[in-house]
C-alpha positions, 0 to 999 in steps of 0.5 A: 674370193677364190676366183680372185685367187685362181686367176693370179695363181694363173698369172703366175705360171706365164711366163713374161713380157719381151721385148726387142728394140731392134724390131718391136718384137712383143710377146710373153715367152722364155726365149732371150732372143727375139724369134725375128731378129736374133737380137735379146729380149728385155723385160719390162721389169729390165727396162725399167730400170735402165730407165731409173738408171738414165733419170739419174745419170741425167741428174748427175750430169745436169747436177755437175754441169750447174756447178762447173757453172756456178764454179766458172761464174766465180773465177770469171767474176774475181778475174773480171776484177783485175784491171790487166783480165778485164781488159783481155775479158772485154774483147771477147765477148762471145766467147762467155756466150758460147760457153755458157750456151754449152754448159746450158745443152749440157744441163738441159740434156740432162 
């Protein structure tokens, strides 16, 4: 039991693991800059927070583009019911395919 407490206290004194994204340096150091390339070093916690933020941003982007897709689809369906706009919509079906490919790509990338 005492051995585990000693190991936990010993780990608390160690500097955090830091990583450089440019030169792939990894080491336990208190330095804020990479010793190899002089770029900023990032801690594991910093990298984890960035990953969570990117995930949230991606989910927001996917959700927002999905809402826009449904809104545009509703507009197109209502426009297709009118005879004047229906003729124009039937002239360029490849435009709608392109629009939905772009929307699908943005949703997939999010």
